[in-house]
C-alpha positions in Angstrom: 92.3 16.5 54.5 89.8 13.5 52.8 89.0 10.7 54.0 86.9 7.9 55.9 84.9 9.7 59.0 82.0 6.7 59.2 81.7 5.3 62.8 83.3 1.8 62.3 82.1 -0.3 65.0 85.2 -2.7 63.5 87.9 0.2 64.6 86.3 0.5 67.9 86.8 -3.1 69.1 90.6 -2.1 67.6 90.7 0.9 70.1 89.0 -0.8 73.0 91.0 -4.0 72.8 94.2 -1.8 72.3 93.6 0.5 75.3 92.8 -2.1 77.2 96.1 -3.6 76.6 97.9 -0.5 77.7 95.7 0.3 80.9 93.0 2.3 79.6 89.8 1.2 80.2 87.0 4.4 79.5 83.6 3.4 81.1 81.9 5.2 78.1 83.5 2.7 75.5 83.4 0.0 77.5 79.7 0.2 79.0 77.7 2.0 75.9 76.9 1.7 71.9 77.0 4.4 69.6 73.9 6.4 69.7 72.3 7.2 66.0 71.7 10.8 65.3 68.5 9.9 63.9 67.2 8.2 66.8 67.2 11.6 68.5 64.0 13.3 68.7 64.7 16.4 67.1 62.7 20.2 68.5 61.7 18.7 71.7 63.4 20.7 74.5 64.0 24.7 74.8 66.8 26.8 74.0 69.0 27.4 77.1 69.2 30.8 76.9 72.9 31.4 79.3 72.4 33.8 81.7 74.9 36.8 83.1 78.1 35.5 84.2 77.9 36.9 88.0 80.7 38.8 89.4 82.9 38.5 92.6 83.2 42.0 92.9 83.4 45.5 91.6 85.1 48.9 92.4 86.4 52.1 90.0 86.4 50.8 86.6 87.0 47.1 86.9 84.9 44.1 87.5 86.3 41.2 89.4 85.7 37.1 89.0 86.2 34.0 90.2 85.7 31.5 87.4 86.5 27.8 87.6 86.4 25.2 85.3 84.5 21.4 86.5 82.9 18.2 85.6 79.4 17.8 85.7 76.4 16.5 84.4 74.2 18.2 81.8 71.0 16.7 80.2 72.5 17.6 76.5 70.2 14.8 74.8 66.9 14.9 75.5 64.5 14.5 78.3 64.4 10.8 79.4 68.2 10.2 77.9 70.7 9.8 79.7 72.8 13.1 81.3 76.1 13.9 79.7 79.2 14.6 81.5 80.7 17.5 80.3 83.3 20.1 81.3 82.4 23.8 82.0 83.3 26.9 83.2 80.6 28.7 86.2 81.4 30.9 90.0 84.2 29.7 92.0 82.7 27.9 94.3 79.3 27.3 93.3 77.5 24.2 94.0 77.6 21.9 90.9 74.1 21.1 88.9 71.5 19.0 90.6 68.3 18.5 91.3 66.6 21.9 92.7 70.6 23.1 92.6 71.3 26.4 91.6 74.0 27.0 89.9 76.4 28.9 87.4 78.4 25.7 85.9 76.9 25.3 82.9 77.9 24.2 79.2 78.4 26.6 76.9 79.0 29.2 80.6 77.0 31.8 81.6 77.7 35.2 79.3 80.4 37.7 81.1 78.8 41.5 80.4 81.2 44.2 80.1 81.7 47.9 78.5 84.0 48.7 76.5 87.0 50.1 78.2 86.2 48.9 81.0 88.7 46.9 83.2 87.7 43.1 84.1 89.8 40.9 85.7 89.5 37.4 85.9 91.0 34.6 88.3 91.2 31.3 86.4 90.9 28.4 88.5 91.2 24.8 87.2 88.8 22.6 89.2 89.4 19.7 87.0 89.1 17.2 90.5 86.7 15.2 92.4 84.1 16.2 94.4 86.6 15.6 97.1 88.4 18.5 95.8 91.5 16.1 96.6 92.4 14.2 93.2 92.7 15.1 89.7 90.0 13.9 86.9 91.4 12.4 84.1 90.8 13.2 80.3 86.6 12.8 79.5 88.4 12.2 76.1 91.9 10.3 74.5 94.7 12.1 75.0 97.3 11.8 71.7 100.4 12.4 74.1 102.4 11.7 70.5 101.5 15.7 69.4 103.5 18.5 70.6 101.3 19.5 73.7 101.9 20.4 76.8 102.8 17.0 78.5 102.9 17.5 81.9 105.1 14.4 82.5 107.9 16.7 81.0 109.4 18.0 79.1 106.7 20.5 79.4 105.3 21.8 75.7 106.7 18.9 73.9 106.1 15.3 71.7 106.2 12.5 73.8 106.7 8.9 71.8 104.2 7.1 74.2 101.4 6.0 72.3 98.8 5.6 75.1 96.2 7.7 75.8 97.2 10.4 78.5 95.7 9.5 82.7 96.9 12.7 84.0 96.4 15.4 85.5 94.4 17.9 82.3 96.2 21.5 81.5 94.1 23.8 80.6 94.3 28.2 80.0 91.6 30.7 79.0 91.9 32.2 75.4 89.4 35.5 75.2 88.7 34.7 71.4 89.4 38.5 69.9 90.5 40.3 72.8 92.7 43.5 72.3 94.6 42.3 75.3 98.3 42.6 76.7 99.9 39.3 76.2 100.5 38.0 79.8 96.5 38.0 80.0 95.9 36.5 76.3 96.1 32.5 77.2 99.4 31.7 75.3 98.9 28.1 74.5 102.2 27.6 76.5 100.9 29.5 79.8 99.2 26.4 80.6 98.2 24.9 84.5 97.5 21.8 86.0 94.8 21.8 89.0 95.6 21.7 92.8 95.3 18.0 93.1 96.8 16.3 95.9 97.9 13.1 93.9 99.9 15.2 91.0 102.4 11.9 90.6 105.8 12.9 91.3 107.9 14.6 88.7 105.3 16.2 86.5 105.0 20.0 86.0 102.5 21.6 87.4 103.0 25.1 84.6 103.6 25.5 81.4 106.7 27.4 79.8 105.4 30.2 79.8 102.4 30.7 82.8 102.3 34.0 83.7 99.5 36.0 86.4 98.8 39.3 86.4 98.8 39.6 90.1 99.7 36.3 92.4 97.2 33.6 91.7 96.6 30.6 94.2 97.8 26.9 93.4 95.7 26.0 89.9 95.5 28.9 88.5 96.0 32.1 87.2 95.2 36.1 87.0 94.2 37.9 84.2 93.4 41.3 83.1 91.1 42.3 80.5 91.3 46.4 79.2 88.4 46.0 77.2 89.8 48.5 74.5 87.7 48.0 71.6 84.5 48.7 70.2 81.6 47.1 71.4 81.0 43.6 69.7 80.5 39.2 70.2 83.7 37.6 72.1 84.1 33.9 73.1 86.2 32.4 75.6 87.5 28.5 75.5 90.6 26.4 76.5 93.7 27.0 74.4 96.1 24.9 75.8 99.1 23.4 73.8 97.7 20.4 71.8 94.8 19.8 73.5 92.5 22.8 73.0 90.1 20.6 70.8 89.2 18.0 73.4 89.1 20.7 76.3 86.4 22.9 74.4 84.5 19.5 72.8 84.1 19.0 76.6 82.4 21.4 77.0 84.6 24.9 77.6 83.4 27.5 75.9 81.4 30.6 76.7 80.1 34.2 75.3 81.7 37.6 76.1 80.1 40.3 75.0 81.2 43.6 75.2 78.7 46.8 74.8 79.4 51.1 74.0 77.3 53.8 73.2 77.4 53.4 69.8 75.7 50.4 69.9 73.7 51.6 72.9 72.5 54.3 70.1 71.0 52.1 67.7 67.6 50.5 69.3 68.2 47.1 68.6 66.5 44.5 69.9 66.2 43.4 73.6 66.8 42.4 76.4 69.5 40.4 76.8 69.9 38.5 79.7 71.2 40.4 83.1 71.9 39.9 87.2 68.7 40.1 88.4 66.1 38.5 86.0 62.8 37.6 87.0 62.3 34.4 86.5 60.5 33.6 82.9 61.9 36.7 81.7 61.7 37.3 78.2 64.8 37.9 76.0 64.9 39.3 72.7 68.7 39.1 72.4 70.2 36.1 72.2 73.5 34.4 71.5 73.4 30.9 69.7 76.4 28.6 70.5 76.4 26.5 67.7 78.5 23.0 67.6 78.7 19.5 66.6 78.8 16.3 68.8 78.4 12.8 68.9 76.9 10.2 71.7 77.0 6.7 72.9 74.0 5.2 74.3 74.5 6.4 77.7 74.8 9.5 77.2 78.7 10.4 76.9 80.7 11.9 74.7 81.9 10.2 71.8 85.6 11.7 70.2 87.8 9.3 68.0 90.7 7.6 69.7 92.0 6.3 66.9 93.6 7.4 63.9 91.4 4.5 61.9 88.2 6.0 62.5 89.5 9.0 60.4 90.5 7.2 57.3 91.5 3.3 57.8 95.0 3.2 58.5 95.7 0.8 61.1 99.0 1.8 61.7 101.8 1.3 62.7 102.4 4.7 64.7 104.1 6.4 66.7 106.9 5.9 67.2 107.1 3.1 64.4 106.0 5.7 62.0 105.4 9.4 61.8 101.6 9.3 62.3 99.6 10.0 65.6 98.1 6.9 66.6 94.9 9.2 68.0 94.9 12.3 66.7 92.2 12.6 64.1 92.9 15.2 61.4 89.0 16.5 61.5 86.2 15.7 63.5 82.4 15.8 62.6 80.2 15.3 64.8 76.6 13.5 63.6 74.4 15.6 65.7 73.6 19.4 65.9 74.0 21.2 69.8 73.1 24.4 70.7 73.6 25.8 73.6 74.3 22.6 74.7 71.0 21.3 73.7 70.6 18.5 71.1 68.4 20.4 67.9 66.2 22.5 70.5 63.5 24.8 69.7 62.5 28.6 70.7 59.4 30.4 70.7 59.3 33.2 68.7 57.4 36.2 68.8 55.9 37.8 65.9 58.6 40.4 65.9 62.3 41.8 65.7 65.2 39.3 67.5 69.2 40.2 67.6 70.8 36.3 67.1 74.7 36.3 67.8 75.6 33.3 65.8 78.7 31.5 66.8 80.3 28.9 65.0 81.7 26.6 67.6 82.7 23.5 66.1 85.8 22.1 65.7 86.2 21.6 62.5 83.0 21.9 60.3 82.1 24.9 58.1 78.3 26.3 58.7 76.2 27.6 55.9 73.1 28.2 57.8 69.4 28.9 56.2 66.5 29.3 57.3 63.5 26.9 55.6 61.0 29.6 55.4 61.2 33.1 53.3 63.6 34.7 55.9 66.3 37.4 56.1 69.3 37.5 57.7 69.9 41.4 58.3 73.7 40.9 59.4 74.8 44.6 61.6 78.0 43.4 62.8 80.9 40.7 63.0 84.1 39.9 65.1 85.2 42.6 65.3 81.9 44.6 65.7 79.3 46.6 63.8 79.8 46.0 60.1 80.9 49.5 58.0 77.9 51.4 56.4 74.9 49.2 56.6 73.6 45.8 57.2 74.1 43.2 55.1 71.1 41.2 53.7 71.7 37.6 53.3 69.6 34.4 52.9 72.4 32.4 54.0 75.7 32.7 56.6 78.6 30.9 55.4 80.5 30.5 59.2 83.7 28.3 59.2 85.0 27.2 63.1 85.4 30.5 65.7 83.5 33.2 62.9 80.7 35.2 64.8 77.9 37.0 63.1 75.3 39.7 64.9 72.4 39.7 63.1 68.8 40.5 63.1 66.0 38.3 62.1 61.9 39.5 61.6 59.2 37.1 62.7 56.7 39.5 61.9 55.2 38.1 58.9 54.4 34.7 60.4 51.8 34.2 62.6 51.1 32.2 66.3 51.6 28.5 65.8 53.5 28.5 62.5 57.6 27.1 62.5 60.2 27.5 61.2 63.7 25.4 60.5 67.1 26.5 60.9 69.4 24.3 58.4 72.9 24.0 58.0 73.6 23.2 54.0 77.3 22.8 54.8 79.0 19.6 54.4 79.8 16.8 56.7 83.2 17.0 55.1 85.7 19.6 55.4 84.8 22.6 53.0 86.8 23.3 49.9 84.6 26.5 49.0 81.1 27.1 48.0 79.8 26.0 45.9 79.2 22.8 48.5 78.9 19.5 46.0 75.4 17.8 47.0 77.2 14.5 47.8 79.2 16.4 50.6 76.1 18.3 51.7 74.7 17.9 55.5 72.8 14.7 56.3 69.1 16.5 56.2 68.3 14.1 58.9 70.2 15.5 61.3 73.6 17.8 61.0 71.5 19.9 58.2 68.9 20.2 60.6 70.3 23.2 63.5 67.2 24.4 65.7 63.5 25.4 65.3 61.2 28.1 66.2 58.0 28.4 66.7 55.5 31.6 66.3 53.6 32.5 69.6 52.0 35.6 69.9 53.1 39.1 70.3 53.8 39.9 74.4 54.3 43.4 73.9 57.5 43.0 76.5 61.1 44.1 75.6 62.3 46.6 73.2 61.0 45.9 70.2 64.2 47.5 68.4 64.4 48.5 64.7 66.7 47.0 62.0 69.5 50.2 61.7 69.6 52.2 57.8 72.6 53.3 58.5 75.9 51.7 60.5 79.2 53.7 61.7 81.9 54.2 59.1 85.3 52.3 60.1 88.8 53.6 59.5 90.4 52.3 56.7 93.8 50.4 57.2 97.0 51.4 54.5 100.7 50.4 54.8 103.7 51.3 52.5 105.1 48.1 54.5 106.1 45.0 51.9 103.8 41.8 52.5 104.0 39.0 54.3 103.7 35.9 52.5 102.5 33.1 54.6 101.6 29.6 53.6 98.9 27.0 54.7 100.9 23.4 54.1 99.6 19.4 54.4 102.0 17.2 56.0 101.7 13.4 54.3 103.0 10.4 55.3 103.7 9.2 52.0 104.0 5.4 52.5 100.5 5.2 53.2 99.2 8.7 51.0 97.9 9.9 54.2 97.7 12.9 56.0 99.8 13.8 59.3 99.4 17.3 59.8 98.6 20.7 59.3 101.4 23.5 59.2 101.6 27.2 58.3 105.1 27.9 56.9 106.8 31.3 54.9 107.6 32.1 51.5 111.2 31.5 52.2 111.2 28.6 55.0 108.5 26.7 53.9 106.4 24.6 56.1 107.1 25.2 59.6 106.8 23.4 63.5 105.3 25.0 66.1 108.7 24.9 67.8 110.6 26.8 65.1 111.7 29.9 65.5 109.4 32.3 65.3 109.4 34.4 62.0 106.6 36.9 62.5 107.8 39.6 64.6 106.3 43.2 63.0 107.4 46.3 65.3 105.2 47.9 67.7 103.2 50.4 65.4 103.2 48.6 62.1 100.8 48.2 59.9 100.9 45.4 57.8 99.5 43.3 54.8 99.7 39.6 55.5 99.5 36.7 52.4 98.1 33.8 53.8 98.6 31.3 50.9 96.6 28.2 51.1 98.6 25.4 48.9 96.6 22.3 50.4 93.1 21.4 49.4 90.4 22.4 52.3 89.3 26.2 53.3 91.3 27.0 56.3 89.8 29.5 59.5 92.8 31.9 60.0 92.7 33.6 63.9 95.1 36.2 64.7 95.2 36.8 68.4 95.3 40.4 69.7 94.5 42.0 66.5 91.3 43.0 64.8 92.1 43.6 60.9 91.0 44.5 57.6 90.2 41.3 54.7 91.9 43.0 51.7 90.5 40.2 48.5 91.6 36.8 47.3 93.3 35.9 44.5 93.3 32.7 42.3 97.1 31.1 42.6 99.0 27.8 40.9 99.5 26.4 43.7 101.4 23.3 41.6 104.0 25.8 39.7 104.2 27.7 43.7 105.0 24.0 45.3 107.8 23.0 42.7 109.8 26.6 42.6 109.9 26.4 46.3 111.1 23.2 46.5 113.9 23.5 44.3 114.6 26.8 46.5 114.8 25.0 49.3 116.9 22.3 48.1 119.0 25.1 47.5 118.4 24.8 43.2 116.9 28.0 42.2 115.6 31.0 43.6 113.2 32.5 45.7 109.6 31.9 44.6 108.1 35.6 43.9 104.5 35.5 45.1 103.2 38.1 42.9 104.3 35.2 39.2 102.1 33.0 40.7 98.8 34.9 41.0 96.4 33.3 38.3 93.3 36.6 38.2 92.7 40.0 39.5 91.6 40.4 43.2 88.5 39.4 44.1 87.5 41.8 46.8 86.0 40.6 50.6 82.6 39.6 50.5 79.7 41.7 51.8 79.8 40.4 55.2 84.2 40.3 55.9 84.0 44.1 55.5 84.4 45.0 58.9 87.0 44.7 61.7 87.6 40.4 61.7 89.9 38.0 63.8 89.5 35.2 61.6 89.3 35.1 58.1 88.4 31.9 55.4 91.3 30.9 53.3 89.9 29.0 50.2 92.1 26.4 49.0 94.0 27.7 46.1 94.0 31.0 46.7 96.3 34.2 48.5 93.5 35.4 51.0 95.3 39.4 51.7 94.8 41.1 55.4 96.1 44.0 56.8 96.0 44.8 60.5 97.9 46.9 62.7 99.8 45.5 65.9 99.8 48.0 68.3 101.1 45.8 71.5 104.0 44.8 72.2 104.5 41.2 73.4 104.3 36.7 72.3 101.2 36.1 71.0 99.8 33.4 68.2 97.9 32.6 64.4 96.7 29.6 64.0 93.8 27.8 62.4 91.1 27.6 64.3 90.0 23.9 62.7 90.8 23.0 66.1 92.0 19.4 65.0 94.3 21.6 62.4 95.6 23.9 65.5 96.5 21.3 68.1 98.6 19.5 65.4 101.2 22.0 64.3 98.9 24.7 62.5 99.7 27.1 64.7 102.6 29.8 65.1 104.1 32.3 67.6 104.3 36.0 66.5 106.0 38.5 68.5 105.6 42.3 68.0 108.6 43.9 69.3 109.4 47.3 70.4 110.5 49.8 68.2 114.0 50.2 69.9 114.7 46.0 69.6 116.1 44.6 67.2 114.3 42.1 64.8 
């Protein structure tokens, strides 16, 4: 989706006046001006490496956690700047961060460490209440009630015509991204729940329409269980509440979940990673890196747009007078890079091998990571674990939101005192494929910078490791079933020629809303090919819950011709389009870094992307675009894996 993305002071004033008239007085807006990212010092704060999350109990093949979400202040900007109020996960009952206080609450969260096939039980607690624990905290960011969202005032999981920002208790539900998990523990968007506050307004719904818990849970919580029946890999957990995911994740609700197994153990990879009981000052050589973009006010608070006008200058009218949401922005690109909860940090590295687990945790931004010195990424894994055959050697990493890349980087060719900067060569706007037009490249003074590596003398600590010469093969999936033809669409408000939603759909039914009847219902045990037909101008990272899939190929597609044919079909004026007739090229194989198991794939504009997946657990799941602004406004659909004896 295209449009202006400059921070407009005029638009800000309109928002403030309108918000005040609505009774909404956000402290950050009234008390502070936007912080210029060029004024923020770069590479002055050390990288924070998230420690391991401590469990609350262990038993025979079962580890238990009680993890809460709370509000606290954190030094995201460099020292000397105000602290930033964020939301984050931590061990329930632990104190909040503060001077001289040891706390597990952090943004991003501490890392959950688990072994494949080791069961983990988590009691996820919505603790977004004040420090007395009695009254709820409103959202840090403006909530658009006109989207199809959780809507605690009711009816739950619906749209409201109220254009004012929502000020009530905040719904959450946690999704373990990439997990092979029964649907009851998947974090279905309508399985949300409110905090156990004493002042929940009368008539509010405290739980979503699909709230479930594996075991009895206290009010304001749910118990989920994870069998971890999959290969060693890099997972991450984040909020997934309907229509509000973009805001909850932006506020800080995300963390790594690392699975390990004997196969990976035998590869002699660089290490160690943080573990419980590590002494202070221990050096780490396996490091997760969550890269995100954020914007700030001068008082340190997070900035996120509170008017649609910020995106493309459209001043209204909005819902209920037109279908244009008053607050929602089709995409958002923060003007500052944040890595592991700090802006533009540095990391001291020795001249040796390091293992980095990269995560693109941005809401909308695609990243193209590249070092400013001759240095390569030896990628050994993607979302579903180790790549097959051998590491892939790359001079840059293309990463869509939610994608992960497990890489080894060799600093042995550098001397102490040398410095290397990790750059971002992606766009400051929606990604439309490679190459990125020069005028769209990230700002080289701000969002084009990620972090700095400072070479220090070799210490001989840890496991030096090696770059594997080979990696285990994977079994390829095959099927005789016909493919599912699925479309990626954009809904426009034609009087203003602006986008108002992103949608998924089918060849037969056209674009569909979240609430439309389920159209994807694979049978339990089936292997299916899904053809993702991108009819929009931008790339979309498509994520399927439950499964890890394989990318088969991509083909150019006649978008305009197909759209005309589908419009005739939906109007009853022509036959259903035959997708194959609109293909315009031979299939292109997946990129070298896409040959393993994945849970998120880039569907380029004007192309058909084919993936194949084995649906081996029955239940209700979702698939969606992982541009969170799209996901929150209809670019998400439920799908159901049905048992063999059930009717389709």
